[in-house]
TORBA-463416 format. One record per atom (N, C-alpha, C): atom name; y negated, z negated, x negated. Coordinates in steps of 0.02 Angstrom, whole numbers, always signed. Each point is the difference from the previous one (the first is absolute). Layout:
N
[CA; [Y; Z; X]]
...
# end
This chain:
81
[N; [+58; +0; -42]]
[CA; [-58; +0; +42]]
[C; [-62; +0; -45]]
[N; [-50; +36; +20]]
[CA; [-61; +6; -38]]
[C; [-53; -46; +29]]
[N; [-33; -39; -44]]
[CA; [-54; -44; +21]]
[C; [-48; -10; -58]]
[N; [-58; -27; +14]]
[CA; [-49; -15; -52]]
[C; [-9; -76; -2]]
[N; [+3; -28; -61]]
[CA; [-11; -72; -8]]
[C; [-48; -12; -57]]
[N; [-33; -56; +2]]
[CA; [-43; -22; -56]]
[C; [+38; -55; -37]]
[N; [+9; +9; -65]]
[CA; [+35; -49; -41]]
[C; [-47; -33; -48]]
[N; [+13; -64; -15]]
[CA; [-37; -33; -54]]
[C; [+19; +35; -65]]
[N; [-46; +0; -47]]
[CA; [+12; +37; -62]]
[C; [+63; -24; -37]]
[N; [+12; -66; -1]]
[CA; [+59; -25; -35]]
[C; [+64; +22; +35]]
[N; [-2; +5; +67]]
[CA; [+59; +22; +38]]
[C; [+14; +74; -14]]
[N; [-52; +40; -4]]
[CA; [+8; +71; -16]]
[C; [+29; +9; -70]]
[N; [-25; -39; -48]]
[CA; [+26; +4; -68]]
[C; [+74; -17; -2]]
[N; [+19; -54; +35]]
[CA; [+70; -20; +2]]
[C; [+43; +54; +32]]
[N; [-23; +29; +56]]
[CA; [+39; +52; +34]]
[C; [+6; +62; -44]]
[N; [-53; +19; -34]]
[CA; [+3; +59; -45]]
[C; [+48; -12; -57]]
[N; [-1; -61; -28]]
[CA; [+46; -15; -55]]
[C; [+73; +3; +23]]
[N; [+14; -26; +59]]
[CA; [+68; +2; +26]]
[C; [+21; +72; +14]]
[N; [-46; +39; +30]]
[CA; [+15; +71; +15]]
[C; [+16; +38; -64]]
[N; [-39; -11; -52]]
[CA; [+11; +34; -64]]
[C; [+65; -22; -31]]
[N; [+11; -66; -1]]
[CA; [+60; -27; -33]]
[C; [+64; +21; +34]]
[N; [-1; +1; +67]]
[CA; [+61; +16; +38]]
[C; [+3; +74; +20]]
[N; [-52; +38; -20]]
[CA; [-4; +72; +14]]
[C; [+6; +14; +75]]
[N; [-41; -36; +39]]
[CA; [-4; +10; +72]]
[C; [-73; +13; +18]]
[N; [-11; +21; +62]]
[CA; [-69; +12; +22]]
[C; [-38; -66; +9]]
[N; [-65; +5; +0]]
[CA; [-42; -59; +10]]
[C; [+14; -31; +69]]
[N; [+8; +42; +50]]
[CA; [+16; -25; +67]]
[C; [+66; -38; +3]]
[N; [+50; +26; -35]]
[CA; [+65; -35; -3]]
[C; [-7; -66; -37]]
[N; [-41; -2; -52]]
[CA; [-10; -63; -37]]
[C; [-35; -51; +44]]
[N; [-51; +21; +37]]
[CA; [-35; -47; +45]]
[C; [+49; -25; +54]]
[N; [+39; +45; +28]]
[CA; [+49; -20; +51]]
[C; [+49; -52; -28]]
[N; [+24; +12; -61]]
[CA; [+47; -47; -31]]
[C; [-32; -68; -11]]
[N; [-63; +0; -23]]
[CA; [-34; -64; -11]]
[C; [-10; -38; +65]]
[N; [-16; +36; +53]]
[CA; [-8; -33; +66]]
[C; [+67; -29; +23]]
[N; [+54; +38; -9]]
[CA; [+67; -26; +20]]
[C; [+18; -63; -40]]
[N; [-12; +2; -66]]
[CA; [+16; -58; -41]]
[C; [-41; -61; +21]]
[N; [-64; +12; +13]]
[CA; [-44; -55; +20]]
[C; [+19; -29; +67]]
[N; [+18; +42; +47]]
[CA; [+18; -26; +66]]
[C; [+68; -36; -2]]
[N; [+45; +22; -43]]
[CA; [+65; -33; -6]]
[C; [-7; -68; -35]]
[N; [-45; -5; -49]]
[CA; [-7; -61; -39]]
[C; [-44; -52; +34]]
[N; [-47; +22; +41]]
[CA; [-49; -46; +28]]
[C; [+19; -28; +68]]
[N; [+35; -55; +1]]
[CA; [+15; -34; +63]]
[C; [-62; -36; +24]]
[N; [-9; -7; +66]]
[CA; [-58; -36; +26]]
[C; [-5; -70; -29]]
[N; [-61; -19; -18]]
[CA; [-12; -67; -26]]
[C; [+9; -7; -75]]
[N; [+22; +53; -34]]
[CA; [+7; -4; -73]]
[C; [-64; +24; -33]]
[N; [-15; -28; -57]]
[CA; [-60; +19; -37]]
[C; [+10; +67; -34]]
[N; [-51; +41; +1]]
[CA; [+2; +65; -33]]
[C; [-39; -8; -65]]
[N; [+29; +24; -55]]
[CA; [-35; -6; -64]]
[C; [-60; +47; -1]]
[N; [-51; -20; -36]]
[CA; [-60; +40; -6]]
[C; [+12; +58; -49]]
[N; [-28; +59; +14]]
[CA; [+7; +54; -48]]
[C; [-38; -16; -64]]
[N; [+17; +32; -56]]
[CA; [-35; -15; -61]]
[C; [-74; +19; +6]]
[N; [-42; -39; -34]]
[CA; [-72; +15; +0]]
[C; [-12; +66; -36]]
[N; [-54; +34; +18]]
[CA; [-17; +63; -32]]
[C; [-61; -8; -45]]
[N; [+1; +34; -55]]
[CA; [-59; +8; -42]]
[C; [-9; +75; -6]]
[N; [-48; +27; +36]]
[CA; [-7; +72; +4]]
[C; [+59; +27; +39]]
[N; [+36; +47; -29]]
[CA; [+59; +28; +34]]
[C; [+65; -32; -24]]
[N; [-3; -50; -42]]
[CA; [+60; -27; -31]]
[C; [+15; -70; +24]]
[N; [+63; -12; +17]]
[CA; [+22; -66; +21]]
[C; [+3; -47; -61]]
[N; [-23; -61; +9]]
[CA; [+5; -50; -53]]
[C; [+67; -35; +5]]
[N; [+37; +0; -54]]
[CA; [+66; -30; +0]]
[C; [-4; -71; -27]]
[N; [+50; -40; +14]]
[CA; [+0; -68; -27]]
[C; [+1; +1; -77]]
[N; [-27; -52; -29]]
[CA; [-2; -6; -73]]
[C; [+71; -2; -28]]
[N; [+8; +31; -58]]
[CA; [+65; +0; -33]]
[C; [-7; -33; -68]]
[N; [+55; -22; -28]]
[CA; [-2; -33; -65]]
[C; [+13; +49; -57]]
[N; [-17; +63; +11]]
[CA; [+7; +51; -53]]
[C; [-58; +49; +5]]
[N; [-12; +34; -54]]
[CA; [-52; +50; -2]]
[C; [+31; +68; +17]]
[N; [-30; +35; +48]]
[CA; [+24; +66; +19]]
[C; [-33; +51; -46]]
[N; [+41; +36; -37]]
[CA; [-25; +49; -48]]
[C; [+8; +71; +28]]
[N; [-32; +48; -31]]
[CA; [+11; +69; +21]]
[C; [+73; +21; -2]]
[N; [+38; -28; -46]]
[CA; [+72; +15; -4]]
[C; [+36; -24; +63]]
[N; [-18; -60; +24]]
[CA; [+29; -24; +63]]
[C; [-14; +50; +56]]
[N; [-61; +23; +4]]
[CA; [-20; +46; +53]]
[C; [+40; +65; -6]]
[N; [+6; +27; -61]]
[CA; [+39; +62; -10]]
[C; [+72; -9; +22]]
[N; [+31; -56; -18]]
[CA; [+69; -13; +19]]
[C; [+8; -2; +76]]
[N; [-46; -32; +34]]
[CA; [+3; -4; +73]]
[C; [-9; +69; +30]]
[N; [-48; +38; -26]]
[CA; [-12; +67; +26]]
[C; [+61; +45; -10]]
[N; [+33; -5; -57]]
[CA; [+60; +39; -13]]
[C; [+56; -22; +47]]
[N; [+8; -65; +9]]
[CA; [+53; -26; +43]]
[C; [-10; +21; +72]]
[N; [-62; +5; +23]]
[CA; [-14; +17; +70]]
[C; [-20; +73; +8]]
[N; [+10; +41; -51]]
[CA; [-15; +72; +3]]
[C; [-71; +14; +23]]
[N; [-49; -34; -29]]
[CA; [-70; +11; +18]]
[C; [-33; +44; -51]]
# end
């Protein structure tokens, strides 16, 4: 079914990443995320907040290691980016 929706920027980024990683359309990725969310979210349970954004990039929790360009290259190779 075709429809138009407005997504928060972080939600769009997440859906695009899933679509690219799983090689599916953006619409299929959004549908999958909605299905996962509705299956996991029982009434009365707390929903975790999405990561904060700085510009277009999500801020991740602090890590006890330094992320180097080599780390980034390895991840990109592993995820075919």
